PDB file of N, CA, C and O in Angstrom:
ATOM      1  N   MET A   1     111.813  79.772  80.154  1.00  0.00           N
ATOM      2  CA  MET A   1     110.681  78.981  80.607  1.00  0.00           C
ATOM      3  C   MET A   1     109.761  78.709  79.428  1.00  0.00           C
ATOM      4  O   MET A   1     109.622  79.534  78.525  1.00  0.00           O
ATOM      5  N   VAL A   2     109.150  77.566  79.451  1.00  0.00           N
ATOM      6  CA  VAL A   2     108.195  77.214  78.405  1.00  0.00           C
ATOM      7  C   VAL A   2     106.780  77.529  78.873  1.00  0.00           C
ATOM      8  O   VAL A   2     106.541  77.774  80.055  1.00  0.00           O
ATOM      9  N   ARG A   3     105.870  77.517  77.945  1.00  0.00           N
ATOM     10  CA  ARG A   3     104.483  77.895  78.212  1.00  0.00           C
ATOM     11  C   ARG A   3     103.890  77.145  79.409  1.00  0.00           C
ATOM     12  O   ARG A   3     103.229  77.748  80.254  1.00  0.00           O
ATOM     13  N   GLU A   4     104.123  75.850  79.480  1.00  0.00           N
ATOM     14  CA  GLU A   4     103.553  75.046  80.559  1.00  0.00           C
ATOM     15  C   GLU A   4     104.080  75.492  81.926  1.00  0.00           C
ATOM     16  O   GLU A   4     103.342  75.485  82.912  1.00  0.00           O
ATOM     17  N   GLU A   5     105.351  75.876  81.979  1.00  0.00           N
ATOM     18  CA  GLU A   5     105.932  76.346  83.239  1.00  0.00           C
ATOM     19  C   GLU A   5     105.295  77.678  83.660  1.00  0.00           C
ATOM     20  O   GLU A   5     105.014  77.890  84.840  1.00  0.00           O
ATOM     21  N   TRP A   6     105.072  78.563  82.698  1.00  0.00           N
ATOM     22  CA  TRP A   6     104.411  79.829  83.002  1.00  0.00           C
ATOM     23  C   TRP A   6     102.978  79.589  83.455  1.00  0.00           C
ATOM     24  O   TRP A   6     102.511  80.231  84.396  1.00  0.00           O
ATOM     25  N   LYS A   7     102.280  78.675  82.800  1.00  0.00           N
ATOM     26  CA  LYS A   7     100.883  78.389  83.166  1.00  0.00           C
ATOM     27  C   LYS A   7     100.787  77.941  84.621  1.00  0.00           C
ATOM     28  O   LYS A   7      99.812  78.261  85.300  1.00  0.00           O
ATOM     29  N   ARG A   8     101.777  77.210  85.106  1.00  0.00           N
ATOM     30  CA  ARG A   8     101.781  76.766  86.507  1.00  0.00           C
ATOM     31  C   ARG A   8     101.960  77.926  87.476  1.00  0.00           C
ATOM     32  O   ARG A   8     101.622  77.804  88.653  1.00  0.00           O
ATOM     33  N   LEU A   9     102.486  79.048  86.997  1.00  0.00           N
ATOM     34  CA  LEU A   9     102.698  80.214  87.855  1.00  0.00           C
ATOM     35  C   LEU A   9     101.489  81.141  87.930  1.00  0.00           C
ATOM     36  O   LEU A   9     101.477  82.070  88.738  1.00  0.00           O
ATOM     37  N   VAL A  10     100.475  80.904  87.103  1.00  0.00           N
ATOM     38  CA  VAL A  10      99.284  81.764  87.126  1.00  0.00           C
ATOM     39  C   VAL A  10      98.675  81.733  88.527  1.00  0.00           C
ATOM     40  O   VAL A  10      98.429  80.668  89.092  1.00  0.00           O
ATOM     41  N   GLY A  11      98.438  82.930  89.073  1.00  0.00           N
ATOM     42  CA  GLY A  11      97.885  83.058  90.405  1.00  0.00           C
ATOM     43  C   GLY A  11      98.936  83.210  91.494  1.00  0.00           C
ATOM     44  O   GLY A  11      98.605  83.558  92.628  1.00  0.00           O
ATOM     45  N   GLN A  12     100.190  82.956  91.167  1.00  0.00           N
ATOM     46  CA  GLN A  12     101.262  83.047  92.146  1.00  0.00           C
ATOM     47  C   GLN A  12     101.968  84.397  92.054  1.00  0.00           C
ATOM     48  O   GLN A  12     101.957  85.050  91.010  1.00  0.00           O
ATOM     49  N   THR A  13     102.576  84.799  93.154  1.00  0.00           N
ATOM     50  CA  THR A  13     103.381  86.012  93.171  1.00  0.00           C
ATOM     51  C   THR A  13     104.811  85.656  92.800  1.00  0.00           C
ATOM     52  O   THR A  13     105.386  84.703  93.327  1.00  0.00           O
ATOM     53  N   VAL A  14     105.380  86.439  91.881  1.00  0.00           N
ATOM     54  CA  VAL A  14     106.738  86.206  91.401  1.00  0.00           C
ATOM     55  C   VAL A  14     107.458  87.551  91.295  1.00  0.00           C
ATOM     56  O   VAL A  14     106.829  88.609  91.315  1.00  0.00           O
ATOM     57  N   THR A  15     108.767  87.490  91.185  1.00  0.00           N
ATOM     58  CA  THR A  15     109.567  88.657  90.834  1.00  0.00           C
ATOM     59  C   THR A  15     110.205  88.392  89.487  1.00  0.00           C
ATOM     60  O   THR A  15     110.841  87.358  89.282  1.00  0.00           O
ATOM     61  N   LEU A  16     110.032  89.337  88.564  1.00  0.00           N
ATOM     62  CA  LEU A  16     110.644  89.246  87.244  1.00  0.00           C
ATOM     63  C   LEU A  16     111.853  90.164  87.197  1.00  0.00           C
ATOM     64  O   LEU A  16     111.769  91.329  87.586  1.00  0.00           O
ATOM     65  N   ARG A  17     112.972  89.644  86.723  1.00  0.00           N
ATOM     66  CA  ARG A  17     114.142  90.473  86.450  1.00  0.00           C
ATOM     67  C   ARG A  17     114.089  90.776  84.959  1.00  0.00           C
ATOM     68  O   ARG A  17     114.032  89.864  84.134  1.00  0.00           O
ATOM     69  N   LEU A  18     114.109  92.056  84.619  1.00  0.00           N
ATOM     70  CA  LEU A  18     113.845  92.491  83.250  1.00  0.00           C
ATOM     71  C   LEU A  18     115.090  93.073  82.573  1.00  0.00           C
ATOM     72  O   LEU A  18     116.039  93.491  83.237  1.00  0.00           O
ATOM     73  N   THR A  19     115.063  93.090  81.248  1.00  0.00           N
ATOM     74  CA  THR A  19     116.138  93.715  80.485  1.00  0.00           C
ATOM     75  C   THR A  19     116.077  95.225  80.683  1.00  0.00           C
ATOM     76  O   THR A  19     115.034  95.749  81.075  1.00  0.00           O
ATOM     77  N   PRO A  20     117.165  95.932  80.421  1.00  0.00           N
ATOM     78  CA  PRO A  20     117.163  97.389  80.564  1.00  0.00           C
ATOM     79  C   PRO A  20     116.123  98.088  79.675  1.00  0.00           C
ATOM     80  O   PRO A  20     115.678  99.186  80.008  1.00  0.00           O
ATOM     81  N   GLN A  21     115.733  97.477  78.561  1.00  0.00           N
ATOM     82  CA  GLN A  21     114.766  98.076  77.652  1.00  0.00           C
ATOM     83  C   GLN A  21     113.320  97.933  78.121  1.00  0.00           C
ATOM     84  O   GLN A  21     112.431  98.601  77.594  1.00  0.00           O
ATOM     85  N   ALA A  22     113.081  97.083  79.092  1.00  0.00           N
ATOM     86  CA  ALA A  22     111.717  96.812  79.555  1.00  0.00           C
ATOM     87  C   ALA A  22     111.192  97.966  80.400  1.00  0.00           C
ATOM     88  O   ALA A  22     111.907  98.493  81.252  1.00  0.00           O
ATOM     89  N   PRO A  23     109.947  98.357  80.165  1.00  0.00           N
ATOM     90  CA  PRO A  23     109.356  99.392  81.014  1.00  0.00           C
ATOM     91  C   PRO A  23     109.138  98.857  82.426  1.00  0.00           C
ATOM     92  O   PRO A  23     108.746  97.704  82.606  1.00  0.00           O
ATOM     93  N   GLY A  24     109.393  99.697  83.422  1.00  0.00           N
ATOM     94  CA  GLY A  24     109.127  99.304  84.798  1.00  0.00           C
ATOM     95  C   GLY A  24     110.224  98.510  85.460  1.00  0.00           C
ATOM     96  O   GLY A  24     110.054  98.071  86.597  1.00  0.00           O
ATOM     97  N   GLY A  25     111.357  98.307  84.785  1.00  0.00           N
ATOM     98  CA  GLY A  25     112.423  97.486  85.325  1.00  0.00           C
ATOM     99  C   GLY A  25     113.234  98.208  86.380  1.00  0.00           C
ATOM    100  O   GLY A  25     112.891  99.342  86.716  1.00  0.00           O
ATOM    101  N   PRO A  26     114.267  97.632  86.913  1.00  0.00           N
ATOM    102  CA  PRO A  26     114.879  96.384  86.483  1.00  0.00           C
ATOM    103  C   PRO A  26     114.181  95.134  87.005  1.00  0.00           C
ATOM    104  O   PRO A  26     114.395  94.042  86.479  1.00  0.00           O
ATOM    105  N   THR A  27     113.337  95.282  88.048  1.00  0.00           N
ATOM    106  CA  THR A  27     112.551  94.141  88.518  1.00  0.00           C
ATOM    107  C   THR A  27     111.127  94.604  88.774  1.00  0.00           C
ATOM    108  O   THR A  27     110.865  95.782  89.020  1.00  0.00           O
ATOM    109  N   VAL A  28     110.221  93.649  88.709  1.00  0.00           N
ATOM    110  CA  VAL A  28     108.829  93.913  89.066  1.00  0.00           C
ATOM    111  C   VAL A  28     108.310  92.677  89.791  1.00  0.00           C
ATOM    112  O   VAL A  28     108.548  91.547  89.363  1.00  0.00           O
ATOM    113  N   THR A  29     107.600  92.904  90.894  1.00  0.00           N
ATOM    114  CA  THR A  29     107.016  91.818  91.668  1.00  0.00           C
ATOM    115  C   THR A  29     105.507  91.927  91.586  1.00  0.00           C
ATOM    116  O   THR A  29     104.947  93.019  91.683  1.00  0.00           O
ATOM    117  N   GLY A  30     104.852  90.792  91.408  1.00  0.00           N
ATOM    118  CA  GLY A  30     103.403  90.797  91.352  1.00  0.00           C
ATOM    119  C   GLY A  30     102.839  89.416  91.093  1.00  0.00           C
ATOM    120  O   GLY A  30     103.568  88.429  90.993  1.00  0.00           O
ATOM    121  N   ARG A  31     101.512  89.373  90.986  1.00  0.00           N
ATOM    122  CA  ARG A  31     100.805  88.109  90.770  1.00  0.00           C
ATOM    123  C   ARG A  31     100.621  87.887  89.278  1.00  0.00           C
ATOM    124  O   ARG A  31     100.166  88.778  88.560  1.00  0.00           O
ATOM    125  N   VAL A  32     100.978  86.692  88.814  1.00  0.00           N
ATOM    126  CA  VAL A  32     100.809  86.336  87.404  1.00  0.00           C
ATOM    127  C   VAL A  32      99.324  86.125  87.147  1.00  0.00           C
ATOM    128  O   VAL A  32      98.693  85.261  87.755  1.00  0.00           O
ATOM    129  N   LEU A  33      98.774  86.928  86.237  1.00  0.00           N
ATOM    130  CA  LEU A  33      97.348  86.831  85.906  1.00  0.00           C
ATOM    131  C   LEU A  33      97.088  85.916  84.724  1.00  0.00           C
ATOM    132  O   LEU A  33      96.031  85.291  84.640  1.00  0.00           O
ATOM    133  N   GLY A  34      98.038  85.836  83.818  1.00  0.00           N
ATOM    134  CA  GLY A  34      97.823  84.989  82.657  1.00  0.00           C
ATOM    135  C   GLY A  34      99.014  85.010  81.723  1.00  0.00           C
ATOM    136  O   GLY A  34      99.929  85.822  81.859  1.00  0.00           O
ATOM    137  N   VAL A  35      98.974  84.097  80.774  1.00  0.00           N
ATOM    138  CA  VAL A  35     100.015  83.954  79.772  1.00  0.00           C
ATOM    139  C   VAL A  35      99.331  83.790  78.422  1.00  0.00           C
ATOM    140  O   VAL A  35      98.457  82.939  78.253  1.00  0.00           O
ATOM    141  N   LEU A  36      99.739  84.610  77.470  1.00  0.00           N
ATOM    142  CA  LEU A  36      99.194  84.523  76.116  1.00  0.00           C
ATOM    143  C   LEU A  36     100.279  84.046  75.176  1.00  0.00           C
ATOM    144  O   LEU A  36     101.450  84.395  75.333  1.00  0.00           O
ATOM    145  N   GLU A  37      99.891  83.259  74.214  1.00  0.00           N
ATOM    146  CA  GLU A  37     100.839  82.807  73.212  1.00  0.00           C
ATOM    147  C   GLU A  37     100.663  83.672  71.975  1.00  0.00           C
ATOM    148  O   GLU A  37      99.663  83.569  71.265  1.00  0.00           O
ATOM    149  N   ALA A  38     101.659  84.535  71.725  1.00  0.00           N
ATOM    150  CA  ALA A  38     101.648  85.402  70.555  1.00  0.00           C
ATOM    151  C   ALA A  38     102.385  84.702  69.416  1.00  0.00           C
ATOM    152  O   ALA A  38     103.029  83.673  69.620  1.00  0.00           O
ATOM    153  N   LEU A  39     102.284  85.268  68.226  1.00  0.00           N
ATOM    154  CA  LEU A  39     102.974  84.672  67.079  1.00  0.00           C
ATOM    155  C   LEU A  39     104.482  84.611  67.282  1.00  0.00           C
ATOM    156  O   LEU A  39     105.140  83.694  66.791  1.00  0.00           O
ATOM    157  N   ASP A  40     105.032  85.589  68.007  1.00  0.00           N
ATOM    158  CA  ASP A  40     106.474  85.631  68.192  1.00  0.00           C
ATOM    159  C   ASP A  40     106.916  85.278  69.611  1.00  0.00           C
ATOM    160  O   ASP A  40     108.033  85.611  70.006  1.00  0.00           O
ATOM    161  N   GLY A  41     106.065  84.618  70.372  1.00  0.00           N
ATOM    162  CA  GLY A  41     106.449  84.173  71.709  1.00  0.00           C
ATOM    163  C   GLY A  41     105.394  84.452  72.754  1.00  0.00           C
ATOM    164  O   GLY A  41     104.283  84.875  72.431  1.00  0.00           O
ATOM    165  N   LEU A  42     105.738  84.217  74.008  1.00  0.00           N
ATOM    166  CA  LEU A  42     104.791  84.368  75.104  1.00  0.00           C
ATOM    167  C   LEU A  42     104.726  85.798  75.624  1.00  0.00           C
ATOM    168  O   LEU A  42     105.708  86.539  75.580  1.00  0.00           O
ATOM    169  N   VAL A  43     103.550  86.166  76.117  1.00  0.00           N
ATOM    170  CA  VAL A  43     103.328  87.452  76.762  1.00  0.00           C
ATOM    171  C   VAL A  43     102.742  87.152  78.141  1.00  0.00           C
ATOM    172  O   VAL A  43     101.750  86.434  78.265  1.00  0.00           O
ATOM    173  N   VAL A  44     103.380  87.719  79.185  1.00  0.00           N
ATOM    174  CA  VAL A  44     102.973  87.473  80.566  1.00  0.00           C
ATOM    175  C   VAL A  44     102.243  88.710  81.088  1.00  0.00           C
ATOM    176  O   VAL A  44     102.732  89.830  80.940  1.00  0.00           O
ATOM    177  N   THR A  45     101.070  88.506  81.700  1.00  0.00           N
ATOM    178  CA  THR A  45     100.325  89.601  82.325  1.00  0.00           C
ATOM    179  C   THR A  45     100.463  89.476  83.831  1.00  0.00           C
ATOM    180  O   THR A  45     100.264  88.406  84.406  1.00  0.00           O
ATOM    181  N   LEU A  46     100.812  90.601  84.462  1.00  0.00           N
ATOM    182  CA  LEU A  46     101.124  90.624  85.885  1.00  0.00           C
ATOM    183  C   LEU A  46     100.349  91.757  86.557  1.00  0.00           C
ATOM    184  O   LEU A  46     100.189  92.834  85.983  1.00  0.00           O
ATOM    185  N   GLU A  47      99.872  91.505  87.774  1.00  0.00           N
ATOM    186  CA  GLU A  47      99.301  92.557  88.613  1.00  0.00           C
ATOM    187  C   GLU A  47     100.382  92.934  89.622  1.00  0.00           C
ATOM    188  O   GLU A  47     100.659  92.169  90.546  1.00  0.00           O
ATOM    189  N   PRO A  48     100.998  94.110  89.453  1.00  0.00           N
ATOM    190  CA  PRO A  48     102.106  94.475  90.336  1.00  0.00           C
ATOM    191  C   PRO A  48     101.682  94.578  91.799  1.00  0.00           C
ATOM    192  O   PRO A  48     100.586  95.043  92.113  1.00  0.00           O
ATOM    193  N   THR A  49     102.562  94.138  92.677  1.00  0.00           N
ATOM    194  CA  THR A  49     102.348  94.266  94.112  1.00  0.00           C
ATOM    195  C   THR A  49     102.257  95.747  94.452  1.00  0.00           C
ATOM    196  O   THR A  49     103.057  96.547  93.969  1.00  0.00           O
ATOM    197  N   GLY A  50     101.299  96.108  95.268  1.00  0.00           N
ATOM    198  CA  GLY A  50     101.130  97.495  95.664  1.00  0.00           C
ATOM    199  C   GLY A  50     100.288  98.316  94.711  1.00  0.00           C
ATOM    200  O   GLY A  50     100.073  99.505  94.944  1.00  0.00           O
ATOM    201  N   ALA A  51      99.808  97.704  93.641  1.00  0.00           N
ATOM    202  CA  ALA A  51      98.975  98.409  92.669  1.00  0.00           C
ATOM    203  C   ALA A  51      97.806  97.521  92.246  1.00  0.00           C
ATOM    204  O   ALA A  51      97.706  97.145  91.078  1.00  0.00           O
ATOM    205  N   PRO A  52      96.914  97.179  93.194  1.00  0.00           N
ATOM    206  CA  PRO A  52      95.797  96.291  92.872  1.00  0.00           C
ATOM    207  C   PRO A  52      94.967  96.832  91.715  1.00  0.00           C
ATOM    208  O   PRO A  52      94.714  98.033  91.624  1.00  0.00           O
ATOM    209  N   GLY A  53      94.556  95.944  90.847  1.00  0.00           N
ATOM    210  CA  GLY A  53      93.746  96.316  89.691  1.00  0.00           C
ATOM    211  C   GLY A  53      94.552  96.795  88.501  1.00  0.00           C
ATOM    212  O   GLY A  53      94.008  96.964  87.410  1.00  0.00           O
ATOM    213  N   THR A  54      95.845  97.017  88.698  1.00  0.00           N
ATOM    214  CA  THR A  54      96.723  97.433  87.609  1.00  0.00           C
ATOM    215  C   THR A  54      97.276  96.195  86.923  1.00  0.00           C
ATOM    216  O   THR A  54      97.538  95.176  87.561  1.00  0.00           O
ATOM    217  N   ARG A  55      97.445  96.302  85.627  1.00  0.00           N
ATOM    218  CA  ARG A  55      97.993  95.181  84.880  1.00  0.00           C
ATOM    219  C   ARG A  55      99.123  95.665  83.989  1.00  0.00           C
ATOM    220  O   ARG A  55      99.025  96.708  83.343  1.00  0.00           O
ATOM    221  N   VAL A  56     100.198  94.888  83.966  1.00  0.00           N
ATOM    222  CA  VAL A  56     101.306  95.152  83.056  1.00  0.00           C
ATOM    223  C   VAL A  56     101.575  93.881  82.282  1.00  0.00           C
ATOM    224  O   VAL A  56     101.362  92.777  82.785  1.00  0.00           O
ATOM    225  N   THR A  57     102.041  94.041  81.065  1.00  0.00           N
ATOM    226  CA  THR A  57     102.369  92.883  80.247  1.00  0.00           C
ATOM    227  C   THR A  57     103.823  92.973  79.820  1.00  0.00           C
ATOM    228  O   THR A  57     104.347  94.056  79.561  1.00  0.00           O
ATOM    229  N   TYR A  58     104.460  91.820  79.751  1.00  0.00           N
ATOM    230  CA  TYR A  58     105.847  91.731  79.313  1.00  0.00           C
ATOM    231  C   TYR A  58     105.985  90.616  78.303  1.00  0.00           C
ATOM    232  O   TYR A  58     105.586  89.478  78.553  1.00  0.00           O
ATOM    233  N   HIS A  59     106.551  90.950  77.163  1.00  0.00           N
ATOM    234  CA  HIS A  59     106.876  89.943  76.164  1.00  0.00           C
ATOM    235  C   HIS A  59     108.065  89.157  76.701  1.00  0.00           C
ATOM    236  O   HIS A  59     108.934  89.719  77.367  1.00  0.00           O
ATOM    237  N   TYR A  60     108.107  87.877  76.417  1.00  0.00           N
ATOM    238  CA  TYR A  60     109.116  86.993  77.001  1.00  0.00           C
ATOM    239  C   TYR A  60     110.545  87.484  76.798  1.00  0.00           C
ATOM    240  O   TYR A  60     111.401  87.223  77.643  1.00  0.00           O
ATOM    241  N   HIS A  61     110.828  88.186  75.704  1.00  0.00           N
ATOM    242  CA  HIS A  61     112.214  88.593  75.452  1.00  0.00           C
ATOM    243  C   HIS A  61     112.683  89.706  76.390  1.00  0.00           C
ATOM    244  O   HIS A  61     113.876  90.008  76.426  1.00  0.00           O
ATOM    245  N   TYR A  62     111.777  90.322  77.148  1.00  0.00           N
ATOM    246  CA  TYR A  62     112.152  91.310  78.162  1.00  0.00           C
ATOM    247  C   TYR A  62     112.444  90.670  79.522  1.00  0.00           C
ATOM    248  O   TYR A  62     112.964  91.339  80.415  1.00  0.00           O
ATOM    249  N   ILE A  63     112.123  89.406  79.691  1.00  0.00           N
ATOM    250  CA  ILE A  63     112.265  88.736  80.986  1.00  0.00           C
ATOM    251  C   ILE A  63     113.566  87.942  81.018  1.00  0.00           C
ATOM    252  O   ILE A  63     113.752  86.996  80.252  1.00  0.00           O
ATOM    253  N   LEU A  64     114.466  88.343  81.919  1.00  0.00           N
ATOM    254  CA  LEU A  64     115.734  87.650  82.058  1.00  0.00           C
ATOM    255  C   LEU A  64     115.639  86.471  83.026  1.00  0.00           C
ATOM    256  O   LEU A  64     116.263  85.430  82.819  1.00  0.00           O
ATOM    257  N   ALA A  65     114.848  86.653  84.088  1.00  0.00           N
ATOM    258  CA  ALA A  65     114.719  85.604  85.100  1.00  0.00           C
ATOM    259  C   ALA A  65     113.415  85.795  85.847  1.00  0.00           C
ATOM    260  O   ALA A  65     112.876  86.900  85.907  1.00  0.00           O
ATOM    261  N   VAL A  66     112.911  84.706  86.416  1.00  0.00           N
ATOM    262  CA  VAL A  66     111.712  84.751  87.238  1.00  0.00           C
ATOM    263  C   VAL A  66     112.019  84.030  88.542  1.00  0.00           C
ATOM    264  O   VAL A  66     112.634  82.963  88.553  1.00  0.00           O
ATOM    265  N   GLU A  67     111.577  84.635  89.642  1.00  0.00           N
ATOM    266  CA  GLU A  67     111.758  84.032  90.964  1.00  0.00           C
ATOM    267  C   GLU A  67     110.386  83.678  91.516  1.00  0.00           C
ATOM    268  O   GLU A  67     109.707  84.531  92.089  1.00  0.00           O
ATOM    269  N   PRO A  68     109.974  82.424  91.349  1.00  0.00           N
ATOM    270  CA  PRO A  68     108.660  82.006  91.873  1.00  0.00           C
ATOM    271  C   PRO A  68     108.638  82.063  93.389  1.00  0.00           C
ATOM    272  O   PRO A  68     109.661  81.871  94.047  1.00  0.00           O
ATOM    273  N   GLY A  69     107.467  82.329  93.932  1.00  0.00           N
ATOM    274  CA  GLY A  69     107.291  82.309  95.374  1.00  0.00           C
ATOM    275  C   GLY A  69     107.776  83.560  96.064  1.00  0.00           C
ATOM    276  O   GLY A  69     107.869  83.589  97.291  1.00  0.00           O
ATOM    277  N   ALA A  70     108.089  84.603  95.299  1.00  0.00           N
ATOM    278  CA  ALA A  70     108.515  85.863  95.921  1.00  0.00           C
ATOM    279  C   ALA A  70     107.365  86.425  96.728  1.00  0.00           C
ATOM    280  O   ALA A  70     106.202  86.247  96.365  1.00  0.00           O
ATOM    281  N   THR A  71     107.672  87.087  97.796  1.00  0.00           N
ATOM    282  CA  THR A  71     106.619  87.662  98.625  1.00  0.00           C
ATOM    283  C   THR A  71     106.365  89.093  98.220  1.00  0.00           C
ATOM    284  O   THR A  71     107.292  89.853  97.940  1.00  0.00           O
ATOM    285  N   GLY A  72     105.104  89.445  98.192  1.00  0.00           N
ATOM    286  CA  GLY A  72     104.743  90.811  97.858  1.00  0.00           C
ATOM    287  C   GLY A  72     104.448  91.595  99.111  1.00  0.00           C
ATOM    288  O   GLY A  72     104.184  91.018 100.166  1.00  0.00           O
ATOM    289  N   GLY A  73     104.494  92.940  98.998  1.00  0.00           N
ATOM    290  CA  GLY A  73     104.299  93.783 100.151  1.00  0.00           C
ATOM    291  C   GLY A  73     102.977  94.412 100.197  1.00  0.00           C
ATOM    292  O   GLY A  73     102.680  95.157 101.131  1.00  0.00           O
TER     293      GLY A  73
END
């Protein structure tokens, strides 16, 4: 996904499928809080479902797939 596609997901709940090296994997569901453009790529900030006020960040190379519109519990 490119930056503009991620920006459209801000505020939405998604499920991220992560690489085995990513903390918190293999999947994480939550609301996209923001996207930062780092020197070496994008960084996505997510508020995990079931953990209000908590924030996790994932560098784009840890994200294998994103499922927009996923429902949180």
